[in-house]
Every structure is written in structure tokens, then in C-alpha cells.
C-alpha positions, 0 to 999 in steps of 0.5 A: 679832977677828971673822972674816967668811966671804966667799962667791963666790956668794949662797945664792939662786944656789946654790939655783938651780944645785942645782935646775937640776942636779936637773931636768937629772938627772931629764930625762936619766935619763928620756931614757936609760931611754926609749932603753934600754927601746926598744932592748930592746923593752919595750912600752907595755903594761907599767907601766914602759913606759907611765910612761916613754913617757908622760912622754917622748913629747911631746919624741919626737913633736916630734923624729919630725916631722923627716924621718928622725926615725922611722927605726928603729936598734935594735929600736924605738929611733928616730933621734928617741930617739937624738937625745934621748940625744945632747942629754943628752950634749952639754949638759954638754959645751957647758957645759964647753967654755964655761968659767968666766965670770970 
């Protein structure tokens, strides 16, 4: 008797989900590290500051164009940077609230 293995998702779909989660984790980590560095006051002259700020500045500069986006909250942390962290937190909550697609 031959037993067949049934999968609920194709293998290609699982690979896409894994790649999307990995990309989200990298971007979320960069945004959170940026917020921590800015709140502590690390400048861009240090290598870690220049690396993180260089990767995340394009998104932050767009958010700073919104009125009030350059308002400082803690040390050098602005409202635009806090908005990026809020988006990182809100995205999985949105997916959780949406529920399964049955």
C-alpha cells in the first residue's frame, strides 16, 4: 500500500512566504535599530550609525516631508522614525486581524 503525502501549500508558495518573512525581519530590524540609535544619540560619524542611517534614510526622508515629521521626541528620534517603528508593529497585527483565507 502506497501512502501519499498531501500538502496544504505548494512548495513554491512556502518558499515565497519564507522569503517575505525574512525580508520583513531584516527591514523591521533596521528600523528598530535606527530608532534605538537615534534615541541614544549615536551620530552618523560612527560606522554603525552611518551604516544603519544610510540604509534607512530614504524611507525616513520621505516621512519627514509630512508636516510634523521632523518633530523631535527623544534626543534625535523624530516622529518620522517613530512612524517607521509603528508600521513595523502594525503590519503583523493587520495580518493577524485579517485572519486565515479559507
